[in-house]
N, C-alpha and C positions, 0 to 999 in steps of 0.2 A: 488337262483339269485342274481350274482354278480352285480356291478355298471357297469361294462364293458359291460354287454350283455343287460342292459335297452335301449329301445329306448330313441332318443334323448328328445322326449317332456316329458319321464317318469322322467328325471334327474332334479333333485333341484335345484332351482336358488339358486345363492350367495347372501345371504342378501346385503342391500345397506349399512350399516354400516359397512362391511369388506371394502367394496372399498372406504369408508371415511376414514377408519384407514390406508389403506395404501395409499392414497393420501396425507395425512397431513404431513410426511415427504418432501414430493415434493414441496407442496404448501410453507410450511416452510422455504425454502431454495431457492426457485426458485428466487427468487427477492432479491440480494443482497443489492440493493440501502436501503431496509429497515432496515439492520441491520450491515452496514457498519459503524462503530463508536467504539469507544473507552471507552466510559463510559456507564453504570457502569462497572467497574472493579471487577471481581472476584479472590482473592488470587494473584492479580498481573497480571493478565491475562486480555486482552481488551475484551470487550463485543464480537468482531467479532469472537472470537476463541473459548469464552467459550460456546456462542451460538452455533455453530457448533459442539461443541463435545458433547454439551448436546443432540442435535439431534441424533447422533450415539447412545448413550446410550437409548433413548426413542423410537428411531426406531427398536431398538432390541425388547425393551418391546411388542412394537404395532405388530412385525412381530411373536413374541410368541404369542399373545392371537389371530391373525388370525389363525395360525397353529391351535392351540387348536380347536377354533370353529370350522372349516372345519374339522377338524379328527374327531370330536366327530359325525359329519353328517352320 
C-alpha cells in the first residue's frame, strides 16, 4: 500500500521542527532594519551583504536537512 492510497487521517503529520527550519530563513531576512549596517565587516564586505549571503548557504543546508528527514518517512 503506497502513501497516495492511504486515507488523509492515516497520513503522518509533519514534525514541528521541520516548519521551524523552513521558517528560519524567512524570519532571519524578513526584517532588514535589524541587519542594515556596515559593521562588522567580513573580508571588506559590509555586514548587510555577507549576512544575506550567509543565509543563502544556511538555507541550502536547512532545505537539505528537511528533504532528508521527509524522504526517510
